[in-house]
ROGU-586493 format. One record per residue (C-alpha): residue in one letter; x negated, y negated, z negated. Coordinates in steps of 0.25 Angstrom, whole numbers. Layout:
[rec "A", [X, Y, Z]]
...
// end
This chain:
[rec "V", [293, -983, -483]]
[rec "A", [290, -975, -496]]
[rec "G", [278, -967, -491]]
[rec "P", [268, -966, -479]]
[rec "A", [275, -967, -466]]
[rec "G", [271, -957, -455]]
[rec "A", [259, -950, -462]]
[rec "A", [266, -940, -470]]
[rec "T", [261, -929, -459]]
[rec "G", [251, -935, -454]]
[rec "G", [258, -942, -442]]
[rec "S", [264, -957, -441]]
[rec "L", [273, -963, -435]]
[rec "G", [274, -970, -421]]
[rec "R", [276, -984, -426]]
[rec "L", [283, -990, -437]]
[rec "T", [291, -1004, -437]]
[rec "V", [300, -1010, -452]]
[rec "S", [306, -1021, -453]]
[rec "A", [313, -1027, -466]]
[rec "E", [313, -1035, -476]]
[rec "R", [303, -1028, -484]]
[rec "I", [297, -1013, -480]]
[rec "G", [286, -1006, -488]]
[rec "L", [277, -996, -483]]
[rec "G", [267, -987, -489]]
[rec "S", [258, -981, -477]]
[rec "V", [261, -978, -462]]
[rec "R", [254, -971, -451]]
[rec "T", [259, -974, -436]]
[rec "D", [255, -972, -421]]
[rec "G", [260, -986, -418]]
[rec "S", [264, -1000, -424]]
[rec "Q", [269, -1002, -438]]
[rec "T", [278, -1015, -439]]
[rec "Y", [284, -1020, -452]]
[rec "T", [293, -1033, -453]]
[rec "G", [295, -1039, -465]]
[rec "T", [289, -1040, -479]]
[rec "T", [280, -1029, -479]]
[rec "T", [274, -1019, -491]]
[rec "L", [262, -1010, -487]]
[rec "S", [254, -999, -493]]
[rec "G", [245, -987, -488]]
[rec "V", [241, -984, -474]]
[rec "Y", [246, -989, -462]]
[rec "A", [240, -982, -449]]
[rec "I", [242, -986, -434]]
[rec "S", [239, -975, -427]]
[rec "D", [240, -979, -411]]
[rec "T", [246, -992, -409]]
[rec "V", [257, -995, -402]]
[rec "G", [266, -1007, -406]]
[rec "S", [262, -1021, -408]]
[rec "P", [254, -1022, -419]]
[rec "A", [251, -1011, -423]]
[rec "F", [253, -1015, -440]]
[rec "A", [260, -1025, -441]]
[rec "V", [269, -1032, -453]]
[rec "N", [277, -1044, -451]]
[rec "G", [279, -1051, -464]]
[rec "P", [273, -1051, -479]]
[rec "S", [263, -1039, -482]]
[rec "I", [262, -1033, -496]]
[rec "L", [253, -1024, -499]]
[rec "A", [256, -1012, -509]]
[rec "G", [244, -1006, -508]]
[rec "D", [232, -1003, -501]]
[rec "V", [236, -1002, -486]]
[rec "V", [227, -998, -474]]
[rec "I", [232, -1004, -458]]
[rec "S", [225, -994, -449]]
[rec "N", [226, -996, -434]]
[rec "G", [220, -985, -428]]
[rec "A", [219, -981, -413]]
[rec "L", [225, -991, -404]]
[rec "S", [228, -983, -393]]
[rec "G", [233, -990, -380]]
[rec "S", [227, -1006, -387]]
[rec "S", [216, -1012, -388]]
[rec "P", [208, -1013, -401]]
[rec "G", [213, -1030, -405]]
[rec "S", [225, -1028, -395]]
[rec "S", [241, -1035, -401]]
[rec "A", [245, -1017, -402]]
[rec "A", [238, -1015, -413]]
[rec "T", [236, -1025, -422]]
[rec "V", [238, -1025, -436]]
[rec "H", [244, -1037, -443]]
[rec "F", [252, -1045, -455]]
[rec "G", [262, -1056, -455]]
[rec "R", [270, -1062, -443]]
[rec "T", [263, -1073, -438]]
[rec "G", [265, -1086, -441]]
[rec "M", [271, -1081, -455]]
[rec "A", [266, -1081, -468]]
[rec "D", [268, -1066, -470]]
[rec "T", [257, -1063, -479]]
[rec "L", [250, -1050, -486]]
[rec "E", [250, -1047, -500]]
[rec "G", [246, -1038, -510]]
[rec "S", [255, -1032, -520]]
[rec "G", [250, -1039, -531]]
[rec "R", [242, -1025, -537]]
[rec "G", [229, -1029, -532]]
[rec "L", [228, -1015, -525]]
[rec "E", [234, -1016, -510]]
[rec "S", [222, -1019, -501]]
[rec "L", [225, -1018, -485]]
[rec "T", [215, -1012, -475]]
[rec "I", [218, -1014, -459]]
[rec "A", [209, -1004, -450]]
[rec "S", [213, -1010, -437]]
[rec "T", [205, -1008, -421]]
[rec "A", [217, -1023, -418]]
[rec "A", [221, -1035, -422]]
[rec "V", [224, -1037, -438]]
[rec "A", [231, -1051, -441]]
[rec "F", [236, -1054, -454]]
[rec "H", [248, -1067, -451]]
[rec "G", [248, -1072, -466]]
[rec "A", [238, -1072, -479]]
[rec "V", [234, -1060, -486]]
[rec "G", [234, -1058, -499]]
[rec "T", [235, -1072, -504]]
[rec "S", [246, -1069, -514]]
[rec "V", [243, -1056, -516]]
[rec "A", [228, -1053, -514]]
[rec "L", [226, -1038, -509]]
[rec "E", [215, -1029, -515]]
[rec "A", [206, -1031, -502]]
[rec "V", [206, -1034, -486]]
[rec "S", [202, -1025, -475]]
[rec "V", [203, -1029, -461]]
[rec "M", [198, -1022, -447]]
[rec "G", [203, -1029, -435]]
[rec "S", [201, -1031, -420]]
[rec "T", [204, -1044, -423]]
[rec "I", [208, -1049, -439]]
[rec "V", [216, -1063, -442]]
[rec "L", [217, -1066, -457]]
[rec "R", [221, -1076, -467]]
[rec "D", [222, -1079, -480]]
[rec "V", [216, -1066, -487]]
[rec "S", [214, -1063, -504]]
[rec "S", [211, -1049, -509]]
[rec "I", [205, -1045, -522]]
[rec "G", [195, -1037, -515]]
[rec "E", [188, -1037, -503]]
[rec "Q", [192, -1042, -489]]
[rec "I", [186, -1036, -476]]
[rec "Y", [190, -1042, -461]]
[rec "T", [183, -1033, -449]]
[rec "G", [187, -1039, -435]]
[rec "S", [188, -1053, -428]]
[rec "I", [194, -1060, -440]]
[rec "T", [201, -1071, -439]]
[rec "V", [203, -1079, -453]]
[rec "S", [211, -1091, -458]]
[rec "S", [212, -1095, -474]]
[rec "S", [204, -1088, -485]]
[rec "Y", [201, -1075, -488]]
[rec "V", [199, -1073, -505]]
[rec "T", [195, -1058, -513]]
[rec "D", [192, -1058, -528]]
[rec "G", [177, -1054, -528]]
[rec "A", [177, -1045, -515]]
[rec "R", [171, -1048, -500]]
[rec "V", [176, -1053, -489]]
[rec "T", [172, -1049, -475]]
[rec "F", [173, -1055, -462]]
[rec "D", [168, -1043, -454]]
[rec "G", [170, -1051, -439]]
[rec "P", [171, -1062, -431]]
[rec "L", [179, -1071, -438]]
[rec "A", [188, -1083, -434]]
[rec "L", [194, -1095, -443]]
[rec "A", [206, -1099, -439]]
[rec "S", [206, -1110, -452]]
[rec "D", [197, -1111, -464]]
[rec "L", [191, -1100, -470]]
[rec "V", [191, -1097, -485]]
[rec "V", [184, -1084, -490]]
[rec "D", [184, -1082, -507]]
[rec "T", [178, -1070, -512]]
[rec "T", [181, -1074, -527]]
[rec "G", [195, -1073, -525]]
[rec "G", [194, -1090, -528]]
[rec "G", [184, -1089, -542]]
[rec "S", [190, -1080, -549]]
[rec "V", [179, -1068, -545]]
[rec "A", [166, -1077, -544]]
[rec "A", [157, -1067, -538]]
[rec "G", [165, -1066, -525]]
[rec "A", [161, -1057, -515]]
[rec "D", [153, -1060, -503]]
[rec "I", [160, -1064, -491]]
[rec "T", [156, -1061, -477]]
[rec "F", [157, -1063, -462]]
[rec "E", [152, -1054, -454]]
[rec "S", [154, -1060, -440]]
[rec "A", [155, -1074, -433]]
[rec "V", [164, -1085, -439]]
[rec "S", [171, -1095, -432]]
[rec "E", [183, -1104, -430]]
[rec "R", [195, -1097, -423]]
[rec "S", [193, -1102, -407]]
[rec "D", [207, -1108, -410]]
[rec "Q", [203, -1115, -422]]
[rec "P", [202, -1132, -418]]
[rec "L", [195, -1135, -432]]
[rec "P", [181, -1129, -438]]
[rec "L", [185, -1123, -448]]
[rec "D", [179, -1119, -466]]
[rec "I", [174, -1108, -470]]
[rec "T", [173, -1108, -485]]
[rec "L", [169, -1096, -495]]
[rec "T", [167, -1091, -508]]
[rec "A", [160, -1079, -510]]
[rec "G", [157, -1081, -526]]
[rec "S", [143, -1079, -534]]
[rec "G", [144, -1066, -530]]
[rec "G", [147, -1066, -514]]
[rec "T", [140, -1069, -503]]
[rec "I", [145, -1076, -491]]
[rec "D", [140, -1070, -477]]
[rec "A", [141, -1076, -463]]
[rec "R", [133, -1066, -452]]
[rec "S", [136, -1072, -441]]
[rec "A", [140, -1087, -434]]
[rec "L", [149, -1094, -445]]
[rec "S", [156, -1105, -438]]
[rec "V", [162, -1117, -448]]
[rec "D", [164, -1130, -451]]
[rec "A", [164, -1132, -468]]
[rec "L", [158, -1121, -474]]
[rec "T", [160, -1119, -489]]
[rec "I", [154, -1109, -497]]
[rec "H", [158, -1109, -513]]
[rec "T", [150, -1098, -518]]
[rec "A", [144, -1089, -516]]
[rec "R", [130, -1078, -519]]
[rec "G", [125, -1081, -507]]
[rec "V", [129, -1088, -492]]
[rec "S", [123, -1082, -479]]
[rec "M", [127, -1089, -465]]
[rec "D", [114, -1088, -457]]
[rec "D", [118, -1086, -443]]
[rec "A", [112, -1094, -434]]
[rec "G", [127, -1097, -425]]
[rec "N", [132, -1103, -438]]
[rec "R", [140, -1117, -437]]
[rec "I", [142, -1122, -450]]
[rec "A", [144, -1136, -450]]
[rec "S", [145, -1138, -465]]
[rec "V", [145, -1132, -480]]
[rec "T", [146, -1130, -494]]
[rec "A", [141, -1119, -506]]
[rec "G", [146, -1122, -515]]
[rec "S", [137, -1110, -525]]
[rec "V", [131, -1103, -519]]
[rec "G", [120, -1090, -526]]
[rec "V", [107, -1085, -525]]
[rec "G", [109, -1081, -511]]
[rec "G", [107, -1095, -506]]
[rec "V", [115, -1100, -493]]
[rec "V", [109, -1099, -479]]
[rec "L", [117, -1107, -470]]
[rec "R", [114, -1107, -452]]
[rec "D", [119, -1118, -444]]
[rec "S", [120, -1118, -427]]
[rec "A", [128, -1130, -423]]
[rec "G", [131, -1143, -428]]
[rec "G", [124, -1145, -440]]
[rec "I", [127, -1142, -456]]
[rec "T", [133, -1150, -467]]
[rec "I", [132, -1147, -482]]
[rec "R", [143, -1153, -487]]
[rec "S", [145, -1163, -499]]
[rec "A", [148, -1149, -509]]
[rec "G", [132, -1145, -505]]
[rec "V", [126, -1132, -507]]
[rec "V", [123, -1126, -521]]
[rec "S", [115, -1111, -520]]
[rec "A", [108, -1103, -529]]
[rec "G", [100, -1098, -517]]
[rec "P", [93, -1104, -507]]
[rec "V", [97, -1112, -496]]
[rec "D", [95, -1111, -480]]
[rec "V", [103, -1120, -472]]
[rec "R", [101, -1123, -457]]
[rec "T", [106, -1127, -447]]
[rec "A", [101, -1126, -431]]
[rec "A", [110, -1140, -424]]
[rec "G", [114, -1151, -431]]
[rec "D", [109, -1158, -446]]
[rec "L", [110, -1152, -458]]
[rec "V", [119, -1164, -467]]
[rec "L", [120, -1163, -483]]
[rec "D", [131, -1168, -487]]
[rec "G", [128, -1161, -499]]
[rec "S", [119, -1156, -507]]
[rec "V", [112, -1142, -506]]
[rec "T", [106, -1136, -518]]
[rec "V", [97, -1122, -522]]
[rec "T", [100, -1119, -536]]
[rec "G", [93, -1106, -537]]
[rec "A", [76, -1108, -540]]
[rec "N", [65, -1103, -528]]
[rec "N", [76, -1106, -517]]
[rec "D", [75, -1115, -506]]
[rec "L", [84, -1124, -498]]
[rec "T", [84, -1126, -483]]
[rec "L", [88, -1134, -475]]
[rec "A", [88, -1134, -460]]
[rec "T", [93, -1142, -447]]
[rec "T", [89, -1144, -433]]
[rec "G", [95, -1158, -433]]
[rec "D", [95, -1166, -447]]
[rec "F", [95, -1166, -462]]
[rec "I", [105, -1176, -466]]
[rec "N", [105, -1178, -482]]
[rec "N", [116, -1184, -485]]
[rec "I", [117, -1181, -499]]
[rec "G", [102, -1188, -504]]
[rec "T", [92, -1181, -514]]
[rec "S", [101, -1172, -521]]
[rec "A", [104, -1165, -505]]
[rec "L", [94, -1154, -509]]
[rec "G", [91, -1146, -522]]
[rec "T", [83, -1133, -525]]
[rec "G", [80, -1125, -539]]
[rec "A", [66, -1124, -545]]
[rec "N", [56, -1120, -535]]
[rec "G", [66, -1121, -522]]
[rec "R", [63, -1130, -511]]
[rec "W", [73, -1137, -500]]
[rec "L", [68, -1139, -488]]
[rec "V", [75, -1145, -476]]
[rec "Y", [72, -1144, -460]]
[rec "S", [77, -1153, -450]]
[rec "T", [74, -1158, -435]]
[rec "D", [69, -1172, -438]]
[rec "P", [65, -1177, -450]]
[rec "A", [67, -1193, -445]]
[rec "S", [82, -1189, -443]]
[rec "D", [85, -1182, -455]]
[rec "V", [93, -1191, -468]]
[rec "R", [86, -1185, -479]]
[rec "G", [94, -1191, -490]]
[rec "G", [82, -1196, -500]]
[rec "L", [76, -1181, -500]]
[rec "E", [62, -1184, -498]]
[rec "G", [61, -1195, -510]]
[rec "A", [69, -1185, -519]]
[rec "G", [53, -1182, -524]]
[rec "F", [51, -1171, -513]]
[rec "V", [35, -1172, -507]]
[rec "D", [35, -1174, -493]]
[rec "F", [50, -1171, -487]]
[rec "K", [45, -1169, -472]]
[rec "Q", [38, -1160, -466]]
[rec "Y", [39, -1160, -451]]
[rec "D", [38, -1149, -440]]
[rec "T", [43, -1135, -448]]
[rec "A", [52, -1124, -445]]
[rec "I", [60, -1117, -456]]
[rec "G", [51, -1109, -463]]
[rec "E", [36, -1114, -459]]
[rec "A", [27, -1121, -471]]
[rec "L", [30, -1131, -478]]
[rec "H", [20, -1139, -484]]
[rec "G", [19, -1146, -497]]
[rec "G", [31, -1146, -508]]
[rec "V", [41, -1138, -510]]
[rec "D", [53, -1145, -505]]
[rec "E", [46, -1150, -493]]
[rec "A", [55, -1149, -480]]
// end
């Protein structure tokens, strides 16, 4: 199709179905469904005003963006949001049908749907898109790479990795993990500053996922990692970030490492099962505050605050278990570390009380209450 279809006079086609080895399109407007079967090159606007087919928009095969693409699935007459009659999908189920850019770095994808959106193959992993913005009642994704930002709005299911070159990634809706999740806003280290990674709603394993899953996040020296609702993860790994905030009381974080966090510091909360600092440890220029409301707090790696005048706070309603020894906790100039646990007799302090600190124990003291004595007491 050399020019727009169904839009020359402001009207639209009834529906459009094309099947060929290769299909090239540039803007299509229909009342009903659009279905393309074959390797499909897209550019322009694809508008479906009144879904009468199933699905509303489908590419059954690999896709290539030759320019910016906007897909709008609108009125949905006769179907409720989220019904199969209104879906937007790319690729065939069980096939490796990818969606790629054309190599010019100018191809962004915007999808605005009141129903389901699904990508059955990777997006931009061979030729990155410029940017990706998807809105739908439900969204299914796997492996997305872009130069610019990625924003997903809806009830989201994700697999594998989401990479940008110094632009933010935002998941704006409940997030279900179908596999381990990797989010990297540094382009694999090519843009050191990175950008923000934001989880606006709860994050958990998909209900049919039999194994606990891991999350690995890289936000660079300038990006903040912010989980604004409950997060459930087996192993949380943070490579770089300006700051980390995961302070929801409903979090379930079994273990964590944070290799290089900036002045924004680290705030983590865990609600059940305890939390373990894995062998790679936690290193932050800003303050560190890690608390678990049930279970033990275990150090298999050290926790270090490098910046001056910043506290390191660890708190558990169970036992404090230090498997590292006297090097387990470290602070910068004029900083202090504080450890709160339930029963000092059950703790494993690893020699901390003999490492030059004055009067290590203070009983019956809640977080925020006055400490009586040296700066490094707990």
